[in-house]
C-alpha positions in Angstrom: 0.4 0.0 0.3 2.7 2.9 1.2 2.5 5.2 -1.5 -0.2 3.6 -3.5 -2.5 3.6 -1.0 -1.9 7.2 -0.1 -2.7 8.5 -3.1 -6.3 7.4 -2.8 -6.5 10.3 -0.2 -6.4 12.4 -3.0 -9.9 13.8 -3.7 -10.5 12.3 -7.7 -12.4 14.2 -10.6 -16.4 12.1 -10.6 -17.6 10.3 -13.3 -20.4 13.1 -14.1 -18.2 16.1 -13.2 -15.6 14.3 -15.8 -17.9 13.5 -18.4 -18.9 17.0 -18.5 -15.4 18.2 -18.8 -14.3 15.7 -21.7 -18.1 16.1 -23.2 -17.3 20.0 -24.0 -13.9 18.9 -25.8 -15.4 16.1 -28.1 -18.3 18.0 -29.0 -15.9 21.0 -29.9 -13.9 18.1 -32.1 -17.4 16.8 -33.3 -18.7 19.9 -35.0 -15.0 20.9 -36.1 -14.9 17.3 -38.1 -18.5 18.1 -39.3 -17.2 21.6 -39.7 -14.3 19.6 -42.0 -16.5 17.6 -44.1 -18.3 20.6 -44.7 -15.7 22.6 -46.2 -14.2 19.8 -47.9 -17.4 19.0 -50.4 -17.7 23.4 -51.0 -14.1 23.5 -52.2 -13.4 19.8 -53.4 -15.7 18.3 -57.1 -17.8 15.5 -55.7 -15.2 12.7 -57.1 -12.2 14.3 -54.8 -14.7 15.0 -51.7 -15.1 11.0 -52.0 -11.5 9.9 -51.9 -11.0 12.4 -48.8 -14.2 10.3 -48.0 -12.8 6.7 -48.1 -9.4 8.1 -46.8 -11.1 9.1 -43.7 -13.4 5.6 -43.5 -10.4 3.5 -44.4 -7.9 5.0 -41.5 -10.5 5.2 -39.4 -11.6 1.6 -40.0 -7.9 0.5 -39.5 -7.1 2.9 -36.7 -10.8 1.8 -34.5 -9.9 -1.9 -35.3 -6.3 -1.8 -34.1 -5.5 0.8 -31.8 -9.1 1.5 -29.5 -8.7 -1.7 -27.7 -5.3 -0.6 -26.7 -7.1 2.6 -25.2 -10.0 -0.1 -24.1 -7.4 -2.1 -22.2 -5.3 0.6 -21.0 -8.1 2.3 -19.1 -9.7 -0.2 -17.7 -6.4 -1.5 -16.3 -5.1 1.5 -14.6 -8.9 2.6 -13.3 -8.8 -1.2 -12.0 -5.5 -0.8 -10.2 -5.6 2.7 -9.1 -9.0 2.0 -7.5 -7.0 -0.7 -5.8 -4.2 1.4 -4.6 -1.5 1.6 -6.6 0.1 4.9 -8.2 2.5 2.5 -10.8 1.7 0.7 -13.9 3.5 -1.1 -16.1 3.5 -0.4 -19.6 5.2 -3.0 -21.5 2.7 -5.2 -22.6 0.7 -2.9 -23.7 3.2 -1.0 -25.8 4.2 -4.5 -26.9 0.7 -5.0 -28.2 0.4 -1.6 -29.7 3.7 -2.0 -31.4 3.0 -5.4 -32.5 -0.3 -4.3 -34.6 1.3 -0.9 -35.9 4.1 -3.2 -37.9 1.5 -5.6 -38.9 -0.6 -2.5 -40.5 2.7 -1.6 -41.8 3.6 -4.6 -43.5 0.1 -5.3 -45.3 -0.4 -1.4 -45.9 3.2 -1.5 -47.8 1.9 -5.3 -49.5 -1.3 -3.9 -50.8 0.5 -0.6 -52.0 -1.1 -1.1 -55.6 -4.0 -1.8 -54.8 -4.7 0.5 -52.5 -3.5 3.6 -54.8 -5.2 2.2 -58.2 -8.7 1.2 -56.6 -9.6 3.3 -53.5 -7.1 6.4 -54.3 -7.8 6.4 -58.2 -4.4 6.4 -58.8 -3.7 9.1 -56.3 -0.2 8.2 -54.5 -0.4 11.0 -52.3 -3.3 9.7 -50.8 -1.8 6.4 -50.2 1.3 8.5 -48.1 -1.5 10.7 -46.1 -3.2 6.5 -44.6 -0.1 5.4 -44.1 1.8 8.2 -42.2 -1.0 9.1 -40.4 -2.6 5.5 -39.4 1.1 5.2 -37.7 0.6 8.6 -36.2 -2.2 7.4 -34.5 -0.9 4.6 -32.8 0.9 7.0 -30.3 -2.4 9.2 -29.6 -4.7 6.4 -28.9 -1.9 4.9 -25.9 -1.9 8.2 -24.7 -5.9 8.5 -25.2 -6.4 5.6 -22.9 -3.2 5.8 -20.4 -5.2 9.9 -20.1 -8.7 8.0 -19.6 -7.7 5.5 -17.2 -5.5 8.2 -14.6 -9.2 10.0 -15.4 -7.0 13.3 -16.6 -10.5 13.8 -18.9 -9.6 17.8 -19.3 -6.4 16.9 -20.5 -7.5 13.8 -23.4 -10.4 16.8 -24.3 -7.7 18.5 -25.2 -5.8 16.1 -27.0 -9.2 15.5 -28.9 -9.8 19.4 -29.9 -6.8 19.8 -30.8 -6.3 16.8 -33.4 -9.8 18.3 -35.0 -8.8 22.2 -34.7 -5.1 21.4 -36.6 -6.9 18.4 -39.2 -9.5 21.9 -40.0 -6.5 24.3 -40.2 -5.3 22.5 -43.8 -9.4 23.3 -45.2 -9.1 27.0 -44.2 -5.5 26.7 -45.8 -7.3 26.2 -48.9 -10.0 28.5 -48.4 -7.7 31.3 -47.6 -5.8 30.4 -50.9 -2.2 29.6 -49.1 -2.8 26.1 -50.1 -5.0 23.7 -53.2 -6.1 21.0 -54.3 -7.7 16.9 -52.5 -3.8 16.6 -51.2 -3.5 20.0 -48.8 -7.0 19.3 -47.2 -6.0 15.5 -46.9 -2.5 16.1 -44.9 -4.4 17.1 -42.1 -5.7 14.1 -41.5 -2.5 12.7 -41.5 -0.4 16.0 -39.1 -3.7 15.7 -36.4 -2.3 12.7 -34.9 0.7 14.9 -34.5 -0.2 17.9 -33.0 -2.8 16.1 -30.6 0.6 14.4 -28.7 0.9 18.2 -27.5 -0.7 17.3 -24.4 1.5 14.8 -23.2 4.2 16.3 -21.4 1.3 18.8 -19.6 -0.2 15.3 -18.7 3.5 13.5 -17.8 4.2 16.8 -15.1 0.5 16.6 -13.5 1.3 12.7 -12.7 4.8 13.0 -11.8 3.1 15.8 -9.1 0.4 13.7 -7.8 3.2 11.3 -7.5 5.5 12.9 -5.5 2.1 14.5 -2.8 1.4 10.4 -2.7 5.1 9.6 -1.4 5.3 12.7 0.6 2.4 12.1 2.8 3.4 8.2 2.8 6.8 9.2 4.4 4.9 11.5 6.8 1.6 8.8 8.1 3.4 6.2 9.5 0.3 4.7 10.2 0.1 3.7 6.5 2.7 1.3 7.3 1.0 -0.1 10.1 -1.7 -1.0 8.2 0.6 -2.3 5.2 1.7 -5.1 7.4 -1.7 -6.1 9.1 -3.1 -6.3 5.4 -0.1 -8.3 4.4 -0.3 -10.8 7.4 3.4 -12.4 7.7 5.9 -10.5 5.6 5.9 -8.2 3.2 6.1 -10.7 0.7 2.4 -11.2 0.6 2.1 -7.3 -0.6 4.4 -8.2 -3.1 2.6 -11.5 -4.8 -0.4 -9.4 -4.2 0.9 -6.3 -6.8 2.7 -8.8 -8.9 -0.5 -11.3 -9.2 -2.4 -7.7 -10.6 0.1 -7.4 -12.8 -1.4 -7.4 -16.5 0.3 -10.5 -18.2 1.2 -10.6 -22.2 -1.5 -13.2 -22.4 -4.5 -11.7 -20.9 -4.1 -8.5 -22.5 -3.3 -9.8 -26.3 -6.8 -11.8 -25.3 -8.4 -9.0 -24.0 -7.5 -6.3 -27.4 -8.1 -9.1 -30.2 -11.3 -9.4 -28.6 -12.1 -5.8 -28.5 -10.8 -5.4 -31.8 -13.3 -7.9 -33.0 -16.2 -5.5 -31.7 -14.6 -2.4 -33.3 -14.9 -4.6 -36.2 -18.1 -4.7 -35.8 -19.0 -0.9 -35.1 -16.8 0.1 -37.9 -19.0 -2.4 -40.6 -21.9 -0.6 -38.8 -20.4 3.0 -39.9 -18.7 2.1 -43.0 -20.2 -1.1 -45.2 -22.8 1.2 -46.1 -20.4 3.7 -47.8 -18.0 1.1 -49.2 -21.1 -1.6 -51.0 -22.7 1.7 -52.6 -19.3 2.8 -53.9 -19.1 -1.1 -55.1 -22.6 -1.2 -56.8 -23.7 1.9 -57.4 -23.7 3.7 -61.3 -23.6 6.9 -59.8 -19.9 7.3 -58.7 -21.2 10.1 -56.0 -23.6 8.4 -54.1 -21.2 6.9 -52.0 -20.6 10.3 -50.3 -23.9 10.9 -49.8 -24.0 7.9 -47.4 -21.4 9.4 -46.0 -23.3 12.5 -45.0 -25.8 10.4 -43.9 -24.1 8.2 -41.6 -22.4 11.6 -40.4 -25.5 12.4 -38.6 -24.6 9.1 -36.3 -20.9 10.0 -36.6 -20.6 13.1 -35.2 -23.1 12.0 -31.8 -21.2 9.0 -31.3 -17.5 11.3 -31.1 -19.5 13.6 -28.9 -20.7 10.8 -26.7 -17.2 8.6 -26.7 -16.7 11.2 -23.9 -19.1 9.8 -21.7 -18.1 5.9 -23.1 -14.1 6.8 -22.2 -14.9 8.4 -18.9 -17.4 5.5 -18.5 -15.6 2.5 -18.4 -12.9 3.5 -16.0 -15.4 4.6 -13.8 -17.5 1.5 -14.1 -14.6 -0.8 -13.2 -13.7 1.3 -9.9 -17.5 1.0 -9.3 -17.2 -2.6 -9.7 -13.9 -2.9 -7.4 -15.0 -0.7 -4.6 -18.4 -0.4 -4.6 -20.7 -2.8 -6.1 -24.0 -3.7 -8.5 -26.2 -1.1 -7.1 -23.7 1.4 -7.8 -22.6 0.3 -11.0 -26.7 -0.3 -11.9 -27.6 3.5 -11.3 -25.0 5.2 -13.3 -25.6 2.9 -16.7 -29.2 3.6 -16.0 -28.4 7.6 -15.7 -26.6 6.9 -19.1 -28.9 5.5 -21.1 -31.8 8.0 -19.5 -29.9 10.9 -20.5 -28.8 8.8 -24.1 -32.6 8.5 -25.3 -33.5 12.0 -24.3 -30.6 13.3 -27.0 -31.3 10.8 -29.8 -35.0 11.8 -29.4 -34.3 15.7 -29.8 -32.6 14.6 -32.7 -34.8 13.0 -34.0 -37.4 15.1 -33.9 -34.9 17.8 -35.5 -34.3 16.1 -38.3 -37.6 15.2 -39.2 -38.1 19.6 -38.5 -35.4 20.5 -41.0 -33.1 17.5 -42.1 -33.1 17.9 -45.3 -32.7 21.7 -45.8 -29.8 21.6 -42.9 -28.0 18.7 -45.2 -28.3 19.8 -48.2 -27.3 23.3 -47.1 -24.2 22.1 -45.2 -22.8 19.8 -48.0 -24.0 21.9 -51.2 -25.1 18.6 -52.3 -28.3 18.8 -54.7 -30.1 15.1 -53.3 -33.6 14.8 -52.3 -32.9 13.8 -48.3 -36.2 12.0 -47.2 -36.7 13.6 -43.8 -38.2 10.6 -42.7 -34.8 8.5 -43.0 -33.4 11.1 -41.6 -34.9 10.5 -38.6 -35.0 7.1 -38.8 -31.0 7.6 -38.9 -31.5 9.4 -35.5 -33.0 6.5 -33.5 -30.0 4.4 -34.9 -27.8 6.5 -33.4 -29.8 6.6 -30.3 -29.4 2.5 -30.0 -25.5 3.0 -31.5 -25.3 5.0 -28.7 -27.3 2.7 -25.8 -25.3 -0.5 -27.3 -21.4 1.8 -26.3 -23.0 2.3 -22.8 -23.6 -0.9 -22.2 -20.9 -2.3 -24.1 -18.7 -0.6 -21.4 -20.8 -2.4 -18.6 -19.6 -5.7 -20.3 -16.1 -5.0 -20.6 -15.9 -3.6 -16.9 -17.2 -6.9 -16.1 -14.6 -8.7 -17.9 -17.5 -9.9 -20.2 -15.8 -8.9 -23.7 -15.5 -12.1 -25.7 -20.1 -12.4 -25.1 -20.0 -8.5 -26.4 -18.2 -9.3 -28.5 -20.8 -11.8 -30.5 -23.3 -9.4 -30.0 -21.6 -6.9 -32.1 -20.8 -9.1 -34.6 -24.2 -10.5 -34.9 -25.9 -7.0 -35.5 -22.4 -5.8 -37.9 -23.2 -9.4 -40.3 -26.9 -8.8 -40.3 -25.8 -5.1 -41.2 -24.3 -6.2 -44.4 -26.2 -9.3 -45.5 -29.4 -6.4 -45.7 -27.0 -3.9 -47.1 -26.3 -6.6 -50.4 -29.5 -7.8 -50.2 -31.6 -5.4 -52.5 -34.8 -5.3 -50.2 -35.1 -1.8 -50.5 -34.5 -0.7 -54.4 -33.1 3.0 -53.3 -29.5 2.7 -51.8 -29.2 5.6 -49.2 -33.1 4.3 -47.7 -31.6 1.0 -47.6 -29.0 2.0 -45.4 -31.5 3.9 -43.2 -33.5 2.1 -42.7 -30.4 -1.1 -42.5 -28.4 1.3 -39.6 -31.5 1.5 -37.3 -32.3 -2.2 -37.6 -28.8 -3.1 -36.9 -28.4 -1.2 -34.1 -31.6 -1.9 -32.8 -30.6 -5.4 -32.9 -27.2 -4.8 -31.2 -28.7 -3.0 -27.9 -31.7 -5.6 -27.6 -29.0 -8.3 -27.3 -27.0 -6.3 -25.6 -29.4 -5.3 -22.9 -30.1 -8.7 -22.3 -26.8 -9.7 -21.5 -26.7 -7.0 -19.1 -29.5 -8.5 -17.6 -28.1 -11.5 -17.2 -25.2 -10.3 -15.5 -26.8 -7.9 -13.3 -29.5 -10.6 -11.8 -26.8 -13.1 -11.3 -24.9 -10.5 -9.7 -28.0 -9.4 -7.2 -28.3 -12.8 -5.8 -24.6 -13.2 -4.8 -24.1 -13.6 -1.7 
């Protein structure tokens, strides 16, 4: 315990307060991301804008699958150890897994260079370079996010994602001002963003170092802490050492968690991007995939916003599970789901009222958006957000495998729906399919959550 246990005496920011602070940064990030693609659609022609959309889709499918699992792993592991009173956390295993994923991506990207340049980026090699450089840089950015979330440095986490979005849109603004021109100038913002976001890391290290120093000072100044250590350790200090060693993350356990969560990330990206890719592959209208991408931005922007809640929710739930028990855990989930439901209903009503007008003005495209389809996307976004909250509950309780099965079943159902022309219009098919798949996902994760909650409620 010693210095580690002493650190728990330091007041920590609550889940609600942390989520609010983080929401400010990520809400601004969502708006800036929306503005970036809006500017792109006005600055470039439809085919150039579609390439930027595809670049974004390919990159964020990749980084979500290979990097977000480590963010979740770090967040959960650090939060659990902090709840048990530890200050120091070994980073060797997460770094090894993250580095391995990055090297695997690089090897595949080099092997598929010709295919990507020719079939994805229409022979524009510069976009391929942006993809490779940006994806590798996000390895460090997502590692930093997990470390910040685990330590509950939510203001710095919000600053990281805000700087990322702000730096990205600066490249589009440079084209607006005539300082640069062309699709490559706009695309460079996607590669530069993760590098700029890392500017918050020195501040985070300085804060952590100060907290660690304060904890050590309190430990050295309080002899009774040593007495508690001795009582908990039993006969000899070996008990403490063995307990700490047992809590250290092993390579096998970390790898298993990362692989399973990668499956969840694959499924989530399928829900957000499969429609864009299938429409691009099958439609005779080359610009229609861009329209589908814009429609799904209705879901993407709030999903970015509610990453704030998800990011703060996982370490919060992990701490509750370790210290306060089932009732507090259940209250946190209930409040989160109610907030999401109210938000999704408001968004759907707004889209029903002014959705087509706003979409046409924001993206500058002449397309007959269906107000009912846009409202359905809003409802699907709500189901998606609820699923994200329930997913964090499953991860906090170490039920990643069961949660991954729910996600993969829903993603497979969405892909099947998109390739079978039950509905002729591909945009309308996307809107109905996304809402149906996310509703299925929310039901499956709710059943998992209730089953687990019931079993824990009867435990002594």
